[in-house]
C-alpha positions in Angstrom: 30.1 -27.3 10.3 26.5 -26.4 9.4 25.4 -22.8 10.1 23.0 -22.2 12.8 19.7 -20.7 11.7 19.3 -17.1 12.6 15.6 -17.5 12.8 13.8 -17.8 16.1 12.1 -21.2 16.5 8.5 -19.9 16.6 8.9 -17.7 13.5 10.5 -20.6 11.6 7.8 -23.0 12.7 5.0 -20.6 11.5 6.8 -20.0 8.2 7.3 -23.7 7.5 3.7 -24.5 8.3 2.6 -22.0 5.7 5.2 -22.7 3.1 5.5 -26.6 3.2 1.9 -27.3 4.0 2.8 -29.2 7.2 5.0 -31.7 5.4 8.2 -30.6 6.8 7.3 -28.5 9.8 6.1 -31.2 12.1 9.4 -33.0 11.8 11.4 -29.9 12.8 12.4 -30.1 16.5 15.3 -29.2 18.7 18.2 -27.5 16.9 16.7 -25.8 13.9 20.1 -25.4 12.2 20.8 -29.2 12.0 17.3 -30.4 11.3 16.7 -27.7 8.8 19.6 -28.7 6.6 19.0 -32.4 7.1 15.6 -32.3 5.7 16.8 -30.1 2.8 19.2 -32.8 1.8 16.3 -35.4 1.7 14.2 -33.1 -0.4 16.6 -31.7 -2.9 13.8 -30.4 -5.1 12.9 -27.8 -2.4 16.5 -26.9 -1.7 16.8 -23.9 -4.0 13.4 -22.5 -2.9 14.2 -22.9 0.8 17.6 -21.3 0.4 15.9 -18.3 -1.0 13.4 -18.0 1.8 16.1 -18.6 4.3 17.8 -15.4 3.1 14.5 -13.5 3.3 14.0 -14.7 6.9 17.5 -13.8 7.8 16.8 -10.2 6.9 13.7 -10.4 9.2 15.8 -11.4 12.2 16.4 -7.8 13.4 12.7 -7.3 13.7 12.1 -10.5 15.6 12.2 -10.9 19.4 13.2 -14.0 21.2 10.8 -16.1 23.1 11.2 -14.2 26.4 10.3 -10.8 24.8 7.1 -9.3 23.3 6.8 -8.5 19.7 7.3 -4.8 18.8 4.3 -3.1 17.3 4.6 -0.7 14.4 5.1 2.6 16.3 3.7 4.8 13.5 0.5 2.8 13.3 0.2 2.7 17.1 0.4 6.5 17.5 -1.9 7.0 14.5 -4.4 4.8 16.4 -4.0 6.9 19.6 -4.8 10.1 17.7 -7.7 8.5 15.9 -9.2 7.4 19.2 -8.6 10.8 20.7 -10.3 12.5 17.8 -13.3 10.2 18.1 -13.6 11.0 21.8 -13.6 14.7 21.0 -16.3 14.4 18.4 -18.4 12.2 20.6 -18.2 14.6 23.6 -18.7 18.0 21.9 -19.5 20.0 25.0 -16.5 18.6 26.9 -14.3 19.2 23.8 -15.5 22.8 23.4 -14.8 23.6 27.1 -11.4 22.0 27.0 -10.2 23.3 23.6 -11.8 26.7 24.2 -10.3 27.2 27.6 -6.9 26.0 26.6 -7.0 28.2 23.4 -7.8 31.3 25.5 -5.0 30.5 28.0 -2.5 29.9 25.1 -3.6 33.1 23.4 -3.0 35.1 26.5 0.4 33.5 26.9 1.3 34.2 23.3 0.1 37.8 23.5 2.1 38.3 26.7 5.1 36.5 25.1 5.0 38.8 22.1 4.8 41.9 24.5 7.7 40.6 26.6 9.7 39.9 23.5 9.1 43.5 22.3 10.2 44.9 25.6 13.3 42.7 25.9 14.3 43.5 22.3 14.1 47.2 22.8 17.0 49.0 21.0 18.5 45.8 19.7 18.2 47.3 16.3 21.6 48.9 16.9 24.6 46.8 15.9 26.7 48.2 18.8 23.9 47.5 21.3 26.1 46.0 23.9 28.9 48.6 23.6 26.7 51.8 23.7 26.1 53.7 26.9 24.7 57.1 27.9 26.8 59.3 30.2 24.8 60.4 33.2 25.4 62.0 36.5 24.4 61.8 40.2 24.1 65.0 42.2 23.4 65.7 45.9 20.4 68.0 46.3 19.6 68.7 49.9 19.6 65.3 51.7 18.9 63.2 48.5 21.0 61.9 45.7 19.3 62.7 42.3 20.1 61.3 38.9 20.3 63.4 35.7 20.2 62.2 32.2 21.5 65.6 31.0 25.2 66.6 30.7 27.3 69.6 29.7 28.5 70.3 26.2 32.3 70.2 27.0 31.9 66.7 28.5 32.1 65.0 25.1 35.4 66.7 24.2 36.9 66.0 27.6 36.1 62.3 27.3 37.6 62.2 23.8 40.8 64.0 24.8 41.5 62.5 28.2 40.0 59.0 28.0 40.2 58.4 24.2 41.6 54.9 24.5 38.5 53.7 26.4 36.0 54.9 23.8 35.5 54.0 20.2 33.1 57.0 19.7 31.8 59.9 21.8 28.8 61.9 20.6 27.2 65.0 22.1 23.5 65.4 21.2 20.4 67.4 22.0 17.4 65.8 23.6 14.6 64.9 21.2 13.0 68.2 20.0 10.3 69.1 17.6 11.0 71.5 14.8 8.8 73.0 12.1 10.1 72.2 8.6 8.8 74.3 5.7 9.0 73.0 2.1 7.1 75.0 -0.5 4.0 76.4 1.2 3.6 73.5 3.6 4.8 73.1 7.2 5.7 69.8 8.8 6.3 69.5 12.6 8.8 66.6 13.1 10.7 65.3 16.1 14.4 64.6 15.9 18.0 65.3 17.3 21.0 67.4 16.5 24.2 65.4 17.1 27.8 65.3 16.3 29.1 63.7 13.1 29.7 60.2 14.6 26.2 59.8 15.8 24.9 57.9 12.8 27.8 55.4 13.0 27.3 55.0 16.8 23.6 54.2 16.4 23.8 52.1 13.2 21.7 54.3 11.0 20.8 52.3 7.9 21.4 54.8 5.1 19.1 54.4 2.1 20.6 57.4 0.3 23.8 59.4 1.0 26.4 58.3 3.6 26.9 58.8 7.3 30.0 61.0 6.9 27.9 63.8 5.3 26.4 64.8 8.6 29.7 66.7 9.2 28.7 69.4 6.7 27.6 72.7 8.4 24.1 72.8 7.1 23.5 69.0 6.7 20.4 67.2 7.8 19.4 63.5 7.4 15.7 62.6 7.2 13.8 59.4 7.7 12.4 57.4 4.8 8.8 58.1 5.8 9.5 61.9 6.1 11.2 61.8 2.7 8.1 60.0 1.2 5.8 62.7 2.8 7.9 65.5 1.4 8.9 64.3 -2.1 6.9 61.1 -2.8 9.1 59.0 -5.2 11.3 62.0 -6.0 15.0 62.3 -5.2 15.4 64.1 -1.8 19.2 64.6 -1.8 20.3 68.2 -2.2 16.8 69.6 -1.4 16.7 72.5 1.0 14.3 72.7 4.0 13.6 75.8 6.1 13.6 75.1 9.8 11.4 77.2 12.1 11.9 80.3 10.0 15.3 80.7 11.4 17.7 78.5 9.3 18.0 76.4 6.2 19.3 72.8 5.9 20.3 70.7 2.9 19.2 67.0 2.9 22.4 65.0 2.5 21.0 61.6 3.6 17.9 59.4 4.0 17.9 56.6 6.6 15.6 53.7 7.3 12.9 54.5 9.9 13.7 53.1 13.3 11.4 50.4 14.7 8.8 51.2 17.3 10.7 49.6 20.1 13.6 51.9 19.9 14.7 55.1 21.7 14.7 56.7 18.3 11.3 55.4 17.2 9.8 58.8 16.4 13.0 60.3 15.1 12.4 61.9 11.7 15.4 64.0 11.3 19.0 64.1 12.5 20.6 67.5 12.2 24.3 68.4 12.1 25.7 69.6 15.4 27.3 72.5 13.5 23.9 73.5 12.2 22.5 73.5 15.8 25.3 75.7 17.1 24.9 78.2 14.2 21.3 78.8 15.2 21.8 78.5 19.0 24.9 80.7 19.6 24.1 81.0 23.3 25.5 77.4 23.7 29.0 78.6 22.7 28.6 81.9 24.5 27.9 80.4 28.0 30.0 82.1 30.7 30.2 78.7 32.5 29.6 75.9 30.0 30.3 73.3 32.8 27.6 74.8 34.9 24.8 74.1 32.3 23.5 70.6 31.9 21.0 70.5 29.0 22.4 68.0 26.5 23.1 64.3 26.1 26.4 62.5 25.8 26.6 59.0 24.3 29.6 56.7 24.0 30.7 53.5 22.4 33.2 51.6 24.5 36.4 50.4 22.9 36.6 46.6 22.2 38.9 46.0 25.1 37.3 48.4 27.5 35.4 47.2 30.7 32.4 49.4 31.6 33.0 49.2 35.4 36.6 50.2 35.0 35.9 53.0 32.7 33.2 54.3 35.1 35.8 54.4 37.9 38.1 56.4 35.6 35.5 59.0 34.6 33.7 59.2 37.9 35.1 62.7 38.8 35.4 64.2 35.4 32.7 66.8 36.0 33.8 67.5 39.6 37.3 68.3 38.4 36.1 70.8 35.8 33.7 72.7 38.2 36.3 73.2 41.0 35.8 77.0 40.7 32.0 76.8 41.0 31.0 76.6 44.7 27.3 75.7 44.0 28.3 72.9 41.6 30.9 71.5 44.1 28.2 71.4 46.8 26.2 69.1 44.5 29.0 66.6 44.4 28.5 65.6 40.8 29.5 62.0 40.0 29.6 60.7 36.4 28.6 57.2 35.4 27.7 55.1 32.4 24.2 53.7 31.8 24.4 50.9 29.2 21.9 50.7 26.4 20.4 47.3 27.5 19.2 49.1 30.6 17.8 52.3 29.0 14.3 50.9 28.6 14.0 48.2 31.3 16.0 49.9 34.1 15.5 53.6 33.8 14.4 54.5 37.3 16.9 55.8 39.9 16.1 56.5 43.6 18.6 58.2 45.8 21.4 57.5 43.3 20.5 53.7 43.0 19.1 52.0 39.9 15.8 50.5 41.2 14.2 49.2 38.1 11.7 50.4 35.6 9.8 48.6 32.8 11.4 45.3 33.9 8.8 45.1 36.7 5.9 45.1 34.2 7.8 42.4 32.2 7.9 40.2 35.3 4.3 41.1 36.2 2.8 40.2 32.9 5.1 37.2 32.4 3.9 35.7 35.7 0.3 36.5 34.7 0.8 34.7 31.4 2.1 31.6 33.1 -0.7 31.5 35.6 -3.5 32.1 33.0 -2.1 29.2 31.0 -1.9 27.2 34.1 -5.6 27.8 34.7 -6.4 26.5 31.3 -4.3 23.4 32.0 -6.1 22.9 35.3 -9.4 22.9 33.4 -8.1 20.0 31.2 -6.9 18.0 34.2 -10.1 18.5 36.2 -12.5 17.7 33.4 -10.4 14.6 32.4 -10.4 13.2 35.9 -14.0 14.1 36.4 -14.9 11.9 33.4 -12.8 9.1 34.8 -15.8 6.9 35.6 -16.9 7.0 32.0 -13.5 5.9 30.8 -12.9 3.4 33.6 -14.4 0.5 31.5 -12.3 1.5 28.5 -9.2 1.3 30.6 -10.3 -2.0 32.1 -10.9 -3.5 28.6 -7.6 -2.3 27.3 -5.7 -3.7 30.3 -7.6 -7.0 30.0 -6.5 -7.5 26.4 -2.9 -6.8 27.2 -2.3 -3.1 27.2 0.6 -2.1 29.4 0.3 1.0 31.6 2.9 2.7 29.5 0.7 2.3 26.4 -2.3 3.7 28.3 -0.2 6.7 29.4 0.9 7.2 25.8 -2.8 7.1 24.8 -3.9 9.8 27.2 -0.8 11.9 26.4 -1.6 11.6 22.7 -5.1 12.9 23.4 -3.9 15.8 25.4 -1.4 16.7 22.7 -4.2 16.6 20.1 -6.2 19.0 22.2 -3.1 21.2 22.7 -2.4 21.5 19.0 -6.1 22.2 18.2 -6.1 24.8 20.9 -2.8 26.3 19.5 -4.4 26.6 16.1 -7.4 28.5 17.5 -5.2 30.6 19.8 -3.1 31.8 16.8 -6.4 32.9 15.1 -7.5 34.6 18.3 -4.2 36.4 18.7 -4.3 37.6 15.0 -7.8 39.0 15.5 -7.0 40.6 18.9 -3.6 42.2 18.1 -4.9 45.6 16.8 -6.9 46.0 19.9 -4.1 44.8 22.1 -1.6 47.2 20.5 -4.0 50.1 21.1 -4.2 49.3 24.8 -0.5 48.5 25.2 0.7 51.4 23.0 2.7 49.0 20.9 3.2 48.0 17.3 3.5 44.2 17.8 3.0 41.8 14.9 2.8 38.1 14.7 6.2 36.7 13.8 4.9 34.7 10.8 8.3 34.3 9.1 10.4 33.9 12.3 11.5 30.2 12.6 12.4 30.8 16.3 8.8 31.8 16.9 7.4 28.6 15.4 10.1 26.5 17.0 9.3 27.9 20.4 5.6 27.6 19.7 6.0 24.0 18.9 7.9 23.4 22.1 5.4 25.5 24.0 2.5 23.5 22.7 4.1 20.2 23.5 4.9 21.3 27.0 1.4 22.6 27.5 -0.1 19.3 26.2 2.2 17.2 28.4 1.5 19.5 31.4 -2.3 19.4 30.9 -2.3 15.7 30.2 0.1 14.5 32.9 -2.3 14.1 35.8 -5.1 12.5 33.8 -2.6 10.1 32.1 -1.1 8.9 35.3 -4.4 8.8 37.1 -6.6 7.1 34.6 -3.9 4.5 33.7 -3.7 3.4 37.3 -7.3 2.0 37.4 -7.7 -1.6 38.5 -8.9 -3.6 35.4 -11.1 -6.1 37.2 -12.9 -3.5 39.4 -13.4 -1.3 36.4 -14.9 -4.1 34.3 -17.1 -5.3 37.1 -18.5 -1.8 37.4 -17.5 -1.6 41.1 -15.0 1.2 40.4 -15.9 4.3 42.3 -14.1 7.6 42.8 -13.1 7.9 46.4 -12.9 11.1 48.4 -9.1 11.0 48.2 -9.4 11.0 44.4 -11.3 14.3 44.4 -8.9 16.2 46.7 -6.4 17.0 43.9 -9.3 18.3 41.8 -10.5 20.5 44.6 -7.0 21.8 45.2 -6.7 22.8 41.5 -10.1 24.6 41.6 -8.9 26.5 44.7 -5.7 27.4 42.8 -7.7 28.6 39.8 -9.8 31.0 41.8 -6.9 32.1 44.0 -5.2 33.4 40.8 -8.4 35.0 39.6 -9.1 36.8 42.9 -5.5 38.1 43.1 -5.9 39.5 39.6 -9.2 41.1 40.4 -7.7 42.7 43.6 -4.7 43.8 41.6 -6.7 45.5 38.9 -8.8 47.4 41.4 -5.7 48.5 43.4 -4.0 49.9 40.2 -7.1 52.0 39.4 -7.3 53.1 43.0 -3.6 54.3 42.8 -4.4 56.2 39.6 -7.5 57.9 41.1 -5.6 58.7 44.3 -2.9 60.5 42.3 -5.4 62.2 40.1 -7.3 63.5 43.1 -4.3 65.2 44.7 -4.7 68.9 45.3 -3.5 70.6 42.1 -2.8 74.1 43.5 -4.4 75.7 40.4 -7.6 75.5 38.3 -7.6 73.3 35.2 -11.0 74.3 34.0 -10.9 75.8 30.5 -7.2 76.1 30.7 -5.3 75.7 27.4 -1.6 75.6 26.7 -0.6 76.9 23.2 2.8 75.8 22.0 4.0 78.2 19.3 6.4 75.9 17.4 8.0 78.8 15.5 7.9 82.5 15.7 8.8 84.7 18.7 5.8 85.9 20.8 7.8 88.3 23.0 7.2 91.5 21.0 3.6 90.7 20.1 2.5 89.3 23.5 0.8 92.4 24.8 -1.0 93.0 21.5 -2.1 89.3 21.3 -3.4 89.4 24.9 -5.4 92.6 24.4 -6.9 91.4 21.1 -7.9 88.0 22.5 -9.6 89.6 25.5 -11.2 92.2 23.3 -12.7 89.4 21.1 -13.9 87.8 24.4 -12.2 84.6 23.4 -10.2 84.3 26.7 -10.6 85.6 30.2 -6.9 86.0 30.7 -3.6 85.0 29.1 0.0 84.6 30.1 3.4 83.4 28.8 5.9 81.2 30.6 9.2 79.3 30.0 7.5 76.0 31.0 4.0 74.7 30.6 1.7 74.3 33.6 2.3 70.5 33.8 6.0 70.4 33.3 9.4 71.7 34.5 11.7 72.7 31.6 14.5 74.2 33.6 16.1 74.0 37.0 18.8 76.2 38.5 21.5 76.0 41.2 23.6 78.7 42.9 20.9 79.8 45.4 21.6 81.5 48.7 19.4 82.7 51.6 19.9 83.7 55.2 21.0 80.7 57.3 21.8 78.4 54.3 24.5 75.8 54.9 27.3 76.7 52.5 27.9 73.0 51.8 24.3 72.3 50.9 23.8 71.6 47.2 20.5 72.6 45.7 18.8 72.6 42.3 15.3 74.1 42.1 12.8 74.4 39.3 12.4 78.0 38.1 9.8 79.3 35.7 9.8 82.7 34.0 6.3 84.1 33.7 4.4 87.3 32.7 2.5 89.3 35.3 -0.9 87.7 34.7 0.3 84.1 35.0 -1.1 83.6 38.5 -4.5 85.0 37.6 -4.6 82.8 34.5 -3.9 79.5 36.2 -5.6 80.4 39.5 -2.8 80.5 42.0 -4.0 80.0 45.6 -2.0 82.3 48.0 -1.0 81.3 51.5 0.6 84.7 52.1 1.8 87.7 50.3 0.6 88.9 46.9 0.8 88.1 43.1 3.0 89.9 40.5 1.6 93.2 39.5 2.3 95.6 36.6 1.9 98.4 39.2 5.2 97.4 40.9 8.3 97.9 38.7 10.4 96.1 41.3 8.5 92.8 40.6 11.1 92.1 37.9 13.5 91.3 40.7 11.0 89.4 42.8 10.0 85.8 43.4 6.7 84.0 44.1 7.5 80.7 45.7 5.5 77.6 46.6 5.0 76.1 50.1 7.6 73.4 49.5 10.2 76.1 48.8 9.2 78.0 51.9 9.6 74.9 54.0 12.9 74.0 52.4 14.6 77.3 53.0 13.3 77.3 56.6 12.2 80.9 56.9 9.2 81.4 59.3 7.8 84.4 57.4 9.5 84.3 53.9 7.4 87.2 52.4 9.7 90.2 52.3 12.9 88.2 52.8 15.7 88.5 50.3 17.3 85.5 48.6 20.1 85.4 46.0 20.1 83.6 42.7 23.3 83.8 40.5 24.6 86.4 43.0 21.6 88.7 42.3 19.2 89.7 45.0 15.5 88.9 44.7 12.7 89.6 47.2 10.0 87.0 48.0 6.6 88.7 47.6 4.3 85.8 47.9 3.8 82.1 48.9 1.4 79.9 47.0 -0.1 76.5 47.6 2.0 73.7 46.0 1.3 73.3 42.3 1.3 69.8 41.0 3.5 70.4 38.1 5.6 67.2 37.7 4.9 63.5 38.5 1.7 63.0 40.4 3.3 60.1 42.2 6.3 62.1 43.6 6.6 64.8 46.3 6.4 68.4 45.0 9.7 70.1 44.7 10.5 73.7 45.8 9.5 76.0 42.8 10.4 79.6 42.1 8.5 81.9 39.7 9.9 85.2 38.4 8.8 87.8 35.8 10.6 87.7 32.5 8.9 88.5 29.2 11.9 87.5 27.0 12.3 84.0 28.3 9.9 81.3 27.1 7.4 80.9 24.3 4.6 78.9 26.0 1.2 80.6 26.0 -1.3 79.7 28.7 -4.9 80.8 28.1 -8.1 80.8 30.2 -10.8 80.2 27.7 -14.1 82.1 28.0 -16.6 79.4 29.3 -19.5 81.0 27.5 -18.3 80.1 24.0 -17.5 76.6 22.7 -14.0 75.4 22.9 -13.9 74.7 19.2 -15.0 78.2 18.3 -12.5 79.7 20.8 -9.5 77.7 19.5 -10.4 78.7 15.9 -10.4 82.4 16.8 -7.1 82.0 18.8 -5.4 80.5 15.8 -6.6 83.3 13.5 -5.5 86.0 15.8 -2.0 84.5 16.5 -1.5 84.0 12.8 -2.5 87.6 12.2 0.3 88.9 14.4 2.9 86.1 14.1 2.4 84.7 10.5 5.2 82.1 10.7 3.9 80.6 14.0 2.8 76.9 14.0 0.2 76.6 16.7 -0.4 73.5 18.8 -3.1 74.0 21.5 -3.5 71.4 24.3 -6.0 71.3 27.1 -4.2 71.3 30.4 -6.4 68.6 31.9 -5.6 66.3 28.9 -1.9 67.0 29.3 -2.2 66.1 33.0 -4.1 62.9 32.3 -1.2 61.7 30.0 0.9 61.4 33.1 -1.1 58.3 34.1 -0.8 56.5 30.7 1.7 53.9 31.9 -0.3 53.0 34.9 -3.5 53.0 32.9 -2.0 50.6 30.4 -1.0 48.3 33.3 -4.5 48.5 34.8 -6.2 47.9 31.4 -4.1 44.9 30.5 -4.5 43.5 34.1 -8.2 43.9 33.9 -8.3 42.1 30.5 -6.2 39.2 31.8 -8.3 39.1 35.0 -11.5 38.7 32.9 -9.9 36.0 30.8 -8.7 34.2 33.9 -12.2 34.3 35.3 -13.7 33.1 32.0 -11.3 30.2 31.9 -12.1 29.3 35.5 -15.8 29.7 34.9 -15.5 27.3 31.9 -13.9 24.8 34.1 -16.5 25.1 36.8 -19.3 24.8 34.2 -17.7 21.6 32.9 -17.2 20.2 36.4 -20.8 21.1 37.4 -22.0 19.4 34.2 -20.3 16.1 35.0 -21.1 16.3 38.7 -24.8 16.7 37.9 -24.6 13.8 35.4 -22.7 11.6 38.0 -25.4 12.3 40.6 -28.5 12.1 38.4 -29.8 9.0 40.1 -29.3 10.5 43.5 -31.1 13.6 42.4 -33.9 11.5 41.0 -34.3 9.6 44.3 -34.2 12.9 46.3 -36.9 14.4 44.1 -39.1 11.3 44.6 -38.6 11.6 48.4 -39.7 15.3 48.3 -36.6 17.4 47.8 -37.3 20.8 46.3 -35.5 22.4 43.4 -33.9 25.0 45.7 -32.6 22.2 48.1 -31.1 20.3 45.1 -29.5 23.6 43.9 -28.0 24.2 47.3 -26.7 20.6 47.4 -25.0 20.9 44.0 -23.6 24.4 44.6 -22.4 24.0 48.1 -19.1 22.3 47.3 -18.1 24.9 44.8 -19.0 27.8 47.0 -16.8 26.3 49.8 -13.9 26.0 47.4 -14.2 29.6 46.2 -14.4 30.9 49.9 -11.1 29.0 50.6 -9.7 30.6 47.4 -10.5 34.1 48.7 -8.9 33.3 52.1 -5.7 32.1 50.4 -5.7 35.0 47.8 -6.1 37.9 50.3 -2.7 37.7 52.0 -1.0 36.9 48.7 -2.6 39.9 47.0 -1.8 42.2 49.9 1.9 41.2 49.9 2.5 41.7 46.2 0.5 44.9 45.9 2.0 46.5 49.0 5.4 45.9 47.3 4.2 47.4 44.1 2.9 50.5 45.8 6.3 51.1 47.4 7.4 52.3 43.9 5.3 55.5 44.5 6.1 58.0 47.2 2.6 59.4 47.0 0.5 56.2 47.1 -2.9 54.9 48.2 -3.6 52.3 50.9 -5.0 48.9 50.1 -8.6 49.0 51.3 -10.3 46.1 53.1 -13.4 46.4 50.9 -11.3 45.5 47.8 -10.9 42.0 49.1 -14.6 41.8 50.0 -15.6 43.0 46.6 -13.3 40.6 44.8 -14.5 37.7 46.9 -18.2 38.5 46.4 -17.5 38.9 42.7 -15.9 35.4 42.5 -18.8 33.9 44.5 -21.4 35.5 42.2 -19.6 34.3 39.1 -19.3 30.8 40.6 -23.0 30.6 41.5 -24.0 32.0 38.1 -21.8 29.4 36.4 -22.8 26.4 38.5 -26.5 27.3 38.8 -27.3 26.6 35.2 -26.3 23.0 35.4 -27.6 22.6 39.0 -31.1 23.9 38.2 -31.2 21.9 34.9 -30.4 18.7 36.9 -32.9 19.6 39.6 -35.7 20.1 37.1 -35.0 16.8 35.3 -37.8 14.2 35.3 -36.8 11.6 38.0 -38.4 8.8 36.0 -35.9 9.4 33.2 -33.0 9.4 35.7 -34.1 6.1 37.4 -35.6 4.1 34.5 -32.4 2.1 33.9 -32.9 0.7 37.4 
């Protein structure tokens, strides 16, 4: 039986025509297998040669298609051709290309910047190997009618958790809050922030030791320092075994050097970790507390055991504090409840309201993530709009391609290839833009973000991101342009109908809706900041300076310092306190007053001050008097704020007696509420008493008739004269108060930047659309000019459509902006109201930007010589 030829008939026919010069091919009909071998028998001289080519053609069979199918093209060459055509189109239409690539590059750059910011936020604290097992022990307490949440815990809590619930925890560590100490080495002093913690702290938090080992922290005078601090102190020398003096009070031996923590870490500015034994040796009051369970001023961290479940452990330890304060009536009234706050929530979910975790930085992550998506969407809309606006120019190209056999799928691939080319070019420019903008962006965002040059995940995600952007931007143009009728396009009768422009108008409305929402949002953020800054302060910030004496006790020298500074006419008045004017450093419970509910739990801020504190800060009295050196009984007296007077419910509190820690105090004055803590929260009841031995914060009212620089220089000299070991850090109170708005200012600044970029992208799109609209209507404009239309009339005609679209955008944006911003403002108890004029201002701004953008092309088209427009007719 003769083998059947594997070669399709047409391919064999063509080959035989070429190879046998028509001798054999014309006789080949019907079954190629039989005829092929029959003729070979007749022509034996060609047999060997034909057998060889038969084998060659057999190998070609997989690439051949039977008669009913089309021949496959070389895919590589085809796509190469697509990109070549796309590149030529970009070069040919430089203005269009600039708008498309520029707009898309800006949108992608914004998306990348926000992506890097979001990545930095979501990776907070992931430096620690035990990230998912670490938790902070916290407590809820009932104060009045509210449930408040404390980050602070008691010293004995750590030991109690170890002894009673040891099987649930791998490690338990008691620690101080971050604190700044003054380190002296040689003749130099170095203020550095750090912690004192128990020996297992470095193991719990995955300290990467460069020198020494983690176990050495157990030594009584041991201290670990960061690599950067070691470099500052010793350069390239060996730091181990060196002795540092701390605050003129103690000495510590360096037993380890650890790698600096990254910026996105709770320990980012930690330059030393001191032994817990070292802390107790210099702070003996901690071990001498009469009621150690009654003082919450420390932190407790835990690492859960491998088999432990956080929720179950929380249930077990819920009442651990309550059990140990059963003898303390005031503490019992607070109903303390212990819980665990896992490390993944420290940064993103730090806010608690009435005992419930209500969020934190996660809201900013969602906000900027959504902004990034929408700004990128605006850039993609530009691409879609400009591509469809140019559809008439490419209609004939589509018609020709369809006429010579291009399938719709091939046309779709062509337009997708062009959009991907634009996307990759835009991505290249966006990376350059991000690299240039990162230092400025970091300054605004208070970050240390870097481009992830060596991170394969970054480049992999960037590749996917670029492809998705290209496909998203090119989807509508590809499907729309490929649907054109070939005959109508070639005959020139193809016209864009009204229905074809509707999607484009919808996209323009969407663009400006997003832009207007961003404008309204930015204005509202700044309104909220201004509203909070303009709250009545209850004191006078002018020329008020807080001086933090980092080491050295000012108690004995205070009166001498005050007299000397006043004598030198450097200050008008001076006082000392246990907390600065803009903060609360201590609260107390165990209060009692006539009519108090015995089951009411309270915890009030209390500040120890010297007699002249009220005069220095400018207290405003509602009733009663200030502290005075003329009354010796003032050492057992309180000045309270209005919030305290309202809370205790006494009609005339002046002269009334209240008890604190079972000691009686008389209320001698009521002052206006001082804005001491968060400017966004209600003011808490606050009690002030005279105590010269408690606190080391100096508050000075500078002489307004000398320069601040000269005054601060003299203040340093005089304090150094009487307290040589003091390290002085003066801060203007108004600057310290302004820092309370930093987080909101950053949100406002970033929002305003993104709003401007969104408007820029939208304006680029409008400029491109106006250009093509003017070009499309050039003959109409020429005819109208000949018939007497003025330039202003033509400008109105060309601008009208865009103005209508922007007005619709404003109407859509107003309720959306109001809804989202009203929800955002609910995070602040003291908040502004959204003003109606904000929407008017944003709408007018969008209209002016639109008119400015469109007018250039409209006026240019209106001024064009109509002869040039109509000469082709």
